N, C-alpha and C positions, 0 to 999 in steps of 0.2 A: 275186841272181838265181840261177836254177837252172843246172845244167850241161846241156850238149847242147841248148841253145836257140839260135834264130836271132832276133835282134832285127829286127822288121819296121819298127816306128816308134818313135822316141825323141823325146819332146817335153817341154820343161821351161820353166817360167816362174816369175818371182818374184811373190808375192802382194801385196807391199806391207806396210803397217803393220798390226799386229794391233789391232782396235778395242778389245779389253779392256784392253790395255796403255795405249793412248791415253787411255781413260776414267780409269784410275788416275792417270796423269800429270796430266791436266787436273783431276782432283779435288783433288790436292795443290796445284796452282796455284790452284784455286778457293778453297781454304781460306786460302791466303796473301792473295789479293785480297780475300776476305771480311774477314779480320782488319784489313787496311788500311782497308777501307770502314767498319768498325765505328766508327772514330774520327769519321767525318763523318755517318754515318746511324745514328741511335739505334734504328731498327727492326731492324737486324741484330745487336743486342746480345742476341739470344735464340738459344738453342741450336737450336730448331726452324727458325727463319728462316735461320740460318747453314747448317744441313744442307740445306734446300731450295735456297738459293742455290748451294751447292756442286754439288748434283746437276744442277740446271738448267744451270749454267755448263759443267760437264763434258759433259753430254749434247749441248748445242748444238755444242761444239767437236769432239765425237766423230763427229757425223753424216757429215762427208766421208770418214772412214776406213771407216765402215760401208758407204757407197755404193761406195767403191773396192773393198772386199772382195767385195761382191755382184757388181759388174761383172766382177771377176776370175773369180769362180766361173762366171758365165754365159759368159764368153769361153772359159774352159778347157773347160767342158762342151760348148759348141758345136764347138770345135776337135776334141775327142776324138770326139764323135758323127760329125762329118764324116769323120774318119779311119777310124772303125769301118765306116761305110757304104762308103767307098772300098775298104777292105781285104777286107771280107766280101762285098760285092756285094749286101747286103740292107739296106733302109731300115727294117726292123722293129726293129732293135736300137738303143736309144737310152738314154742315162743322164740322170737328173735331177741337179741340183746336190747334192741330198741323198744320192743313191746314190753320187755321186763322193766326197763327204766321208766316207761310210761305208767305201768301199774304201780311202781314204787312212788312216783311223784304224785299221781292222781289219787291214790288210795282206793281205787276201784277194785272190785273183786271179779275175777274171770270165772264165769260159770263153766263147769266141766260136765260132760255127759259120760255116764257109765252105761254101756250097752244101749245107748240112745235115750236113757232116762236122766233128767237133771237131778241134781242133789249134791254135787260137790262144787266147792268154790275155792279158787286159789287167791290168797292174799299175800302181797309182797309189801313189806314195810321197812323203812329205815328207822332205826331207833338208836338212842344214845347208849353207849356202852359204859356204864358207870364203873364197874370193878376192873375192867381191862384197860390197857393203855391205848386202845384204838378209839378214835373219835366217834365212830358209829359202827353199827352192825346192820346187815341186811337180814331180815327174817322172811322166809317163805313158808306159809302155812296153808295146807290143804285141809279144808274142813268139810264134814258131811252135815248138810243142813236138812232137817226133816221138812216134808212138804207142809204147806199151809193147812191142808185138810186134816193133818194129824197123822201120827204114826200108825194108828189102827187101820185107817183107810189105805195107807201106803202098803202095809203088810198084807191086807186083803187083795190089793191089786197085784202084788208080787206073787202071792199064793195062786191067784187065778191065772196068771201068766204061766206059772210053772205047771199047772194042771192041764192047760191047753196043749202043751207040747206033748 
């Protein structure tokens, strides 16, 4: 994170198992099961049939991991969107799961406006979870960043805006 920032919201969650890793593991298991089944079923003694069995076997067993990952992304996106709406006071800002994934992979910060004024940024990161049994965690952090001109000028601008009303 950057210096001179104030953390407004910090939220983290474990995503569960990675579907791609599960698919590879179940593919290896599918090859072993297929080799054992070759002894009893002559139809599996073909390379194409064995490959088809392996892909179908791994695909069926990977479906729960894919569903869990999708529900994780939907839940995380909903939680972050609710927090953004609460912090900024505007319901117009909302992320999709695809945008959230992009923010996590690119490391970019999403600038947020509070009543039309910039000053908040949303950071989403994937970090290794050392103490827990999960391979990674997703952290969503909303920070308040002071303007470049300094806090005193920002405070004067805010005070002048409030007196005009």
